[in-house]
C-alpha positions as a printed NumPy array, in Angstrom:
array([[ -0.025,  -0.204,   0.202],
       [  2.643,   2.394,   1.268],
       [  4.975,   1.5  ,  -1.763],
       [  2.362,   2.262,  -4.217],
       [  1.747,   5.59 ,  -2.752],
       [  5.431,   6.45 ,  -2.657],
       [  6.161,   5.064,  -6.526],
       [  3.093,   7.596,  -7.567],
       [  4.669,  10.527,  -5.519],
       [  8.309,   9.945,  -7.165],
       [  6.429,  10.755, -10.363],
       [  5.321,  14.453,  -9.128],
       [  8.001,  17.345,  -8.699],
       [  8.042,  19.489,  -6.096],
       [  5.479,  22.603,  -6.711],
       [  3.664,  20.676,  -9.506],
       [ -0.109,  21.247, -10.21 ],
       [ -2.035,  18.079,  -9.696],
       [ -5.303,  16.847, -10.35 ],
       [ -6.123,  13.635,  -8.684],
       [ -9.039,  11.879, -10.217],
       [-10.771,   9.425,  -8.184],
       [ -8.842,  10.937,  -4.999],
       [-10.623,   8.917,  -2.366],
       [ -9.553,  10.237,   1.122],
       [ -6.58 ,  12.125,  -0.412],
       [ -4.06 ,  10.026,   1.322],
       [ -1.685,  10.47 ,  -1.567],
       [ -1.964,  14.209,  -0.905],
       [ -1.961,  14.372,   2.809],
       [  1.257,  12.009,   3.298],
       [  3.348,  12.378,   0.103],
       [  2.797,  15.625,  -1.586],
       [  1.39 ,  18.336,   0.964],
       [  5.153,  18.905,   2.319],
       [  6.293,  19.334,  -1.242],
       [  4.451,  22.51 ,  -2.27 ],
       [  2.236,  20.694,  -4.568],
       [ -0.676,  22.555,  -5.839],
       [ -3.539,  19.805,  -5.498],
       [ -6.931,  19.454,  -6.217],
       [ -8.717,  16.216,  -5.509],
       [-11.846,  14.917,  -7.546],
       [-14.24 ,  12.401,  -6.39 ],
       [-17.828,  11.402,  -7.043],
       [-17.983,  10.504,  -3.053],
       [-19.793,  13.496,  -1.222],
       [-18.439,  12.267,   1.815],
       [-14.886,  12.064,   0.881],
       [-14.818,  15.366,  -0.864],
       [-16.612,  16.683,   2.45 ],
       [-13.849,  15.36 ,   4.773],
       [-11.187,  16.6  ,   2.73 ],
       [-12.554,  20.062,   2.45 ],
       [-13.141,  19.768,   6.43 ],
       [ -9.162,  19.201,   6.518],
       [ -8.413,  22.231,   4.267],
       [ -7.628,  20.224,   1.195],
       [ -8.917,  21.518,  -2.159],
       [-11.357,  18.836,  -3.322],
       [-14.738,  18.826,  -5.222],
       [-17.562,  16.544,  -6.222],
       [-16.633,  15.505,  -9.812],
       [-18.504,  12.92 , -12.065],
       [-15.926,  11.922, -14.782],
       [-18.568,  10.87 , -17.548],
       [-20.312,  14.574, -16.922],
       [-17.415,  16.858, -16.476],
       [-14.132,  17.511, -18.042],
       [-11.109,  17.014, -16.296],
       [ -9.431,  20.52 , -15.045],
       [ -6.138,  21.057, -16.589],
       [ -2.876,  20.491, -14.72 ],
       [  0.872,  19.499, -15.307],
       [  0.284,  15.972, -13.896],
       [ -3.108,  13.978, -13.611],
       [ -3.159,  11.092, -11.226],
       [ -5.575,   8.039, -11.231],
       [ -4.399,   5.413,  -9.186],
       [ -6.296,   2.15 ,  -8.179],
       [ -9.509,   3.282,  -9.901],
       [ -8.905,   2.693, -13.519],
       [-10.447,  -0.648, -13.22 ],
       [-13.771,   0.543, -12.084],
       [-14.063,   1.909, -15.654],
       [-13.831,  -1.138, -17.542],
       [-14.662,  -1.787, -20.484],
       [-14.351,   1.971, -21.092],
       [-10.861,   2.24 , -19.661],
       [ -9.163,   3.637, -22.832],
       [-11.705,   6.627, -23.13 ],
       [-11.016,   7.32 , -19.528],
       [ -7.201,   7.303, -20.272],
       [ -7.485,   9.328, -23.118],
       [ -9.476,  12.007, -21.051],
       [ -6.593,  11.976, -18.452],
       [ -3.873,  12.398, -21.148],
       [ -5.831,  15.424, -22.836],
       [ -6.043,  17.038, -19.149],
       [ -2.36 ,  16.499, -18.425],
       [  0.279,  18.703, -19.753],
       [  3.35 ,  16.929, -18.626],
       [  2.143,  13.418, -17.678],
       [ -0.355,  10.961, -16.322],
       [  0.403,   8.753, -13.376]])
């Protein structure tokens, strides 16, 4: 679990602008990116996850991947959630790539 977060965080340079799609509880930001000056936006369909993140001062908002455009950022992250979109995973990946100016993790 922690190895996965460390591996993802290694791809994000200090100070980068990041959009985390399907961010869940924003664990990646809280434990690996916050102290590195990353400008973060967490997106999730779950209202409780978003409300909890906002209560902790994290920039997060409710987001429906099928109805909304992914905000542009240097790095767009989706970890552990792509399988939820099978059989339309290629469409999701294309949308992630379109939103990222540097890369998708």
